[in-house]
LUMLOTI-471242 format. One line per field, with one value per residue (C-alpha): x, y, z; residue in one letter. Coordinates in steps of 0.1 Angstrom, whole numbers, plus 2048, in hexadecimal, padded with zeros to 3 digits. Layout:
BEGIN
px = [X;...]
py = [Y;...]
pz = [Z;...]
residuo = [A;...]
***
This chain:
BEGIN
px = [73E;731;748;73B;73B;72C;749;765;759;75B;77E;788;77A;78E;7AE;7A7;7A2;7C3;7D6;7C8;7C7;7E1;7E0;7EB;7DA;7F7;7EB;7E8;802;805;811;826;817;827;818;7F6;7FB;803;7E5;7CE;7DE;7D1;7DD;7BC;7AC;7C0;7B6;7D4;7CA;7E8;80D;825;82B;80E;7EF;7CB;7C6;7D7;7E7;7FA;81D;820;810;826;844;835;82D;84F;860;84A;854;879;879;867;881;89D;88C;885;8A1;886;88A;865;849;825;81A;7F6;7E2;7C9;7CF;7E2;7C2;7C1;7E6;7E0;7C2;7D6;7F2;7D9;7C8;7E9;7F6;7D8;7B9;797;798;7BE;7CB;7DC;7ED;7EB;7F0;7D0;7BC;7B4;7D9;7E3;7E0;7CC;7AA;7BA;7CF;7B2;797;776;764;77D;781;7A1;78E;770;782;79F;7A1;7B3;7C7;7D8;7F5;7F7;80C;818;802;820;835;81F;838;82F;82D;844;840;81B;820;836;81F;800;814;822;7FF;7EA;803;7F5;7FE;806;814;80C;820;81B;803;7EE;7F3;814;831;84E;865;860;875;870;88C;87C;85A;86A;87B;85A;84A;867;85F;83C;840;82D;830;837;824;831;819;82E;814;81B;841;849;85B;871;879;881;89C;8AB;89C;88A;891;88D;874;87E;89B;885;861;855;83E;83B;81D;819;803;813;803;80F;833;83C;829;81A;7F7;7DE;7E6;7F7;815;822;848;85F;884;889;874;86F;85C;83B;844;824;827;806;7FF;7EC;7D0;7EA;800;81D;82C;82E;846;836;83A;825;80A;80A;807;7E9;7DA;7DA;7CD;7B6;7B3;7A8;7A5;7A1;7B2;7CE;7CC;7E8;7E4;7EA;807;816;813;823;840;844;842;85C;873;86E;874;896;8A2;8B8;89C;885;89F;8A0;87B;877;893;87F;85F;86F;87F;85E;84C;865;863;83D;83D;855;840;820;830;83C;818;80D;7FF;802;812;80F;832;83F;84B;850;869;855;83E;820;815;7F6;7EA;7D5;7BF;7AF;7C5;7B9;794;789;780;791;771;76D;791;790;771;77F;7A0;78E;77A;79B;7A7;7BF;7B7;7BE;7AB;79C;7AD;7A9;7C6;7D2;7BB;7A2;782;76E;75E;76F;756;761;784;79C;7B6;7C1;7DC;7F3;80E;827;82A;813;81E;842;839;830;853;84C;867;86C;863;841;83B;83D;826;80D;80E;806;7E8;7DC;7DF;7CB;7AE;7AE;7AF;791;77F;75E;76A;762;778;796;78F;78C;7AE;7BE;7AF;7BD;7DF;7DD;7D5;7F2;809;7FF;801;826;829;815;80A;812;82A]
py = [7C2;7A5;799;79E;77A;780;797;784;763;774;781;75E;752;76D;762;73E;74A;75D;740;724;736;744;76A;776;798;7AF;7CB;7B5;7A9;79B;7B2;7A6;7A0;7BF;7D5;7C6;7CB;7F0;7F4;7E7;7FB;816;830;82B;83F;85F;87D;890;8A9;8BC;8B2;8A7;8C5;8D9;8C7;8D4;8BC;8B8;898;891;88F;86A;866;883;86D;850;864;875;852;848;866;862;83D;844;85F;846;82A;83E;858;873;897;89B;882;884;863;86D;864;849;839;83D;84C;867;86E;874;88A;89F;8A4;8AF;8C6;8D6;8DA;8DE;8F2;8E3;8DF;8DD;8C3;8A3;888;865;840;832;81D;803;7FF;7FA;81C;825;836;854;85C;86C;851;862;84F;85C;87F;883;881;895;8B3;8B5;8B1;890;884;862;84E;828;80B;800;7E5;7D2;7D1;7D9;7F3;818;82C;849;858;85B;869;885;88B;890;8A4;8BD;8C0;8C4;8D3;8C4;8D3;8B1;890;871;851;831;814;7F9;7DF;7E6;7CD;7E2;7FD;822;83C;858;86D;86E;877;894;8A0;8A2;8B4;8CD;8D6;8E1;8EC;8CF;8BD;898;882;85E;846;829;817;7F5;7F3;809;7EE;7E4;809;810;7F4;7FD;7E2;7FA;81D;838;853;86C;87B;882;887;8A6;892;86C;85B;837;820;80E;7EB;7DB;7D2;7E9;7D0;7E9;7F2;7FF;824;83E;855;874;87B;893;891;8B5;8D3;8ED;90D;909;90D;91F;938;92E;945;942;95B;970;971;95B;941;921;904;8E6;8D1;8E9;8E9;8C3;8C2;8D9;8C5;8A6;8B9;8CC;8C8;8A4;894;89A;888;870;84B;84A;825;81F;838;824;805;818;820;7FC;7F1;80B;7FE;7DB;7E7;7F5;7D2;7B9;79F;7B6;7BB;795;796;7AF;79E;77E;790;79A;778;767;77E;776;751;752;766;74E;730;741;749;725;71A;731;74E;771;788;7AD;7B9;795;795;7AA;7C1;7C3;7AE;7AA;7A0;7A6;787;78A;76B;76F;754;73C;742;74E;770;781;77F;75A;753;766;754;732;739;746;726;714;72B;73F;764;77A;797;79C;7B9;7CB;7C6;7E1;7E4;7CD;7C5;7BC;7D2;7DA;7C3;7A5;7AD;798;794;78D;79F;789;793;782;799;786;762;76D;77A;756;74B;73D;73D;735;710;719;733;717;702;71E;724;6FF;703;722;710;6F3;70A;71F;700;6F1;70E;6FC;6DA;6D6;6B8;6CC;6E9;6D2;6C2;6E4;6F1;6D3;6DA;6FF;6F6;6DE;6F8;714;6FD;6FA;720;72C;750;758;73F]
pz = [943;92F;914;8F1;8E7;8C4;8BA;8CB;8BC;899;8A1;8AA;889;877;889;87E;85A;85A;86A;854;833;81A;81A;7F8;7F6;7EE;805;824;83D;860;87C;899;8BB;8C9;8AD;8B4;8D9;8D4;8BC;8D8;8F4;90C;8F3;8E2;8FE;8F8;8E3;8D6;8BB;8AE;8AE;8C9;8E0;8CF;8D9;8DE;8FC;91D;929;909;917;913;8F1;8E6;8EE;8DB;8BC;8BC;8BD;8A0;88C;894;88B;86A;861;868;855;835;839;839;846;850;858;863;872;879;859;861;83E;81E;80E;829;825;800;808;820;806;7EC;804;80C;7E9;7D2;7CD;7C1;79C;799;781;78D;779;788;77F;770;789;76E;767;78B;79B;7BA;7C0;7D1;7B2;7A0;79B;793;7AF;7C9;7D9;7C5;7A4;7B0;7C0;7A7;782;77B;75D;75A;74D;74A;740;71D;70F;701;721;73F;74A;752;732;73C;719;71F;741;733;716;72C;746;72C;71B;73B;753;773;795;7A2;793;7A8;7A5;7B7;7B3;7C3;7A8;796;79A;78E;79C;794;782;79B;78D;76B;779;78D;76E;75C;77A;77B;757;75F;783;792;7B4;7B4;7CE;7D1;7E1;7EC;800;7F2;7EF;80D;821;803;7FC;820;820;7FE;7E8;7D1;7C5;7E0;7D6;7F1;7DE;7C0;7CC;7DF;7F5;7FD;80D;818;82B;848;846;826;821;83E;854;86C;877;85E;85A;844;845;832;82C;81B;814;81E;826;80B;806;7F5;7D0;7C7;7E2;7F2;810;830;837;849;82A;835;81E;832;830;81E;83D;850;835;836;85C;85A;83E;854;872;871;84C;847;869;88E;8AA;89F;8A9;8C3;8C9;8A3;8A4;8C1;8AB;88E;8A4;8AD;888;87E;899;88B;868;872;87E;86C;86D;85A;840;83B;83A;81D;80A;80D;802;7E2;7DC;7E3;7CA;7AF;7B6;7B4;794;784;78E;781;760;75D;760;744;759;74A;763;75A;751;752;776;795;7A6;7C6;7DB;7C4;7A1;78C;779;759;759;737;728;743;73B;75D;76B;789;79C;796;79E;7BE;7CA;7C1;7D3;7F2;7F2;7F5;811;7FA;7FC;7DE;7CF;7AC;79A;779;761;748;72A;73C;729;748;763;785;795;780;773;75F;779;79C;7B2;7C6;7E0;7F6;814;82B;824;828;84A;853;849;827;80C;7E7;7EA;7F9;7DE;7C4;7D9;7DC;7B6;7B1;7C8;7B6;795;7A1;7AC;78C;777;788;799;79D;7A8;7CD;7CE;7C1;7D8;7F6;7ED;7EA;80A;81D;80E;817;83C;83D;82F;846;864;85D;85E;87C;87B;89F;8AF]
residuo = [M;K;R;D;K;L;I;F;D;L;L;A;D;E;Q;D;R;Q;E;E;G;L;E;L;I;A;S;E;N;F;V;S;K;Q;V;M;E;A;A;G;S;V;A;T;N;K;Y;A;E;G;L;P;G;K;R;Y;Y;G;G;C;Q;I;V;D;E;I;E;T;I;A;I;D;R;A;K;Q;L;F;N;A;A;W;V;N;V;Q;P;H;S;G;A;Q;A;N;A;A;V;M;L;A;C;L;Q;P;G;D;K;I;L;G;F;D;L;S;H;G;G;H;L;T;H;G;S;P;V;N;Y;S;G;K;I;Y;K;P;F;F;Y;G;V;K;K;E;T;G;Y;I;D;Y;D;Q;L;K;E;V;A;L;K;E;K;P;K;M;I;I;C;G;A;S;A;Y;S;R;D;W;D;Y;A;F;I;R;S;V;A;D;E;I;G;A;L;V;L;A;D;I;S;H;P;A;G;L;I;A;R;G;L;L;T;D;P;L;P;H;C;H;I;V;T;T;T;T;H;K;T;L;R;G;P;R;G;G;M;I;M;M;G;K;D;F;E;N;P;W;G;L;K;T;P;K;G;E;V;R;M;M;S;N;L;L;D;M;A;V;F;P;G;T;Q;G;G;P;L;E;H;I;I;A;A;K;A;V;A;Y;G;E;A;L;S;D;S;Y;M;K;Y;V;L;Q;V;K;Q;N;A;Q;A;M;A;K;A;L;V;A;K;G;Y;D;I;I;S;G;G;T;D;N;H;L;M;L;I;D;L;R;N;K;G;I;T;G;K;A;A;E;Q;A;L;V;N;A;D;I;T;V;N;K;N;M;V;P;F;D;D;K;S;P;F;V;T;S;G;I;R;V;G;T;A;A;V;T;S;R;G;M;K;E;K;Q;M;E;E;I;V;D;L;I;D;Q;V;I;T;N;P;E;S;E;Q;S;L;K;K;V;R;K;H;V;H;A;L;T;E;K;F;P;L;Y;K]
***
């Protein structure tokens, strides 16, 4: 068969882009060669609807073993009692949880997207805001920290069936115990979406939601450094607290409802090649070298935040507990959109992002989101974070100067050459 030169040339270009540039998008990371190998393996050929040992297709004996290993490793990594590794993404994991636990029109309480939440936590443009009735909490304007008083006030007034915690652009730890206490007052479930800090949580560097939250979802490709995908977990099985019954009248365990909500509820055949890559990534995340990695991710984020503050940048909440930070650029006289484009022109990749109480549209924004997971995977440490902040500052100070951008781009290439992506 003739090689598809057009596509493979573009893939080579993308590899060059990744290797030569600085990847600071907080939701991105670089997988290991063996994770990539598993994701591109022959397991992509196998249909396996159902669960290990309970498939709707024959010939699943080997992928059953692979998926069982993925489940067992995930349980060990997160100290979970039940895990489903089949969701294709974090968004699909959240959709499955809501399908299992809610009815159309039920109230949900989530973290406001414009304050750092996620689309699937009730945004009106997402299924979660269209099928269910969303309410929101945000951060305090003075501190940038979650306004837990507001969360409790809205919860007690509206009595949602589910409270969702977790974020895509929030740099601080969460008080899961408090959120659970509020939920218990009104008989609500708590869903923790830990897609961003999952790797740090798994290795004990942030508060563990599993003892407090009924259900936990995550992606597998951010700080967890696995393939793109999702996962659902519980600390322990429990009977459905609302007594939801099947058509035959049985009350099912929540784990069974969640399994059914993944398949056949929201997706068909699982991606067994991606599940194989997840299993490899979970094995890596249990290692001592990964522990050193996530420690460095956190240290690098703190070093970057400190350097940015020293240069007069306004970081929401004043710093970070995890791998990312949200930067309000209004005091620098540049929009998030303009900053993103200027930085991309210098081969520094970030994403524009709304900041709390933003006065600009989501297409323009007043801020950028920056993370350290990917550059830490290359072996960079605190010294390089300070160097990167200097480069960011040079670009934002002179965003339209081609001479300045060229100088920064050259510096970026020299820096990344010292820290090759795949040695």
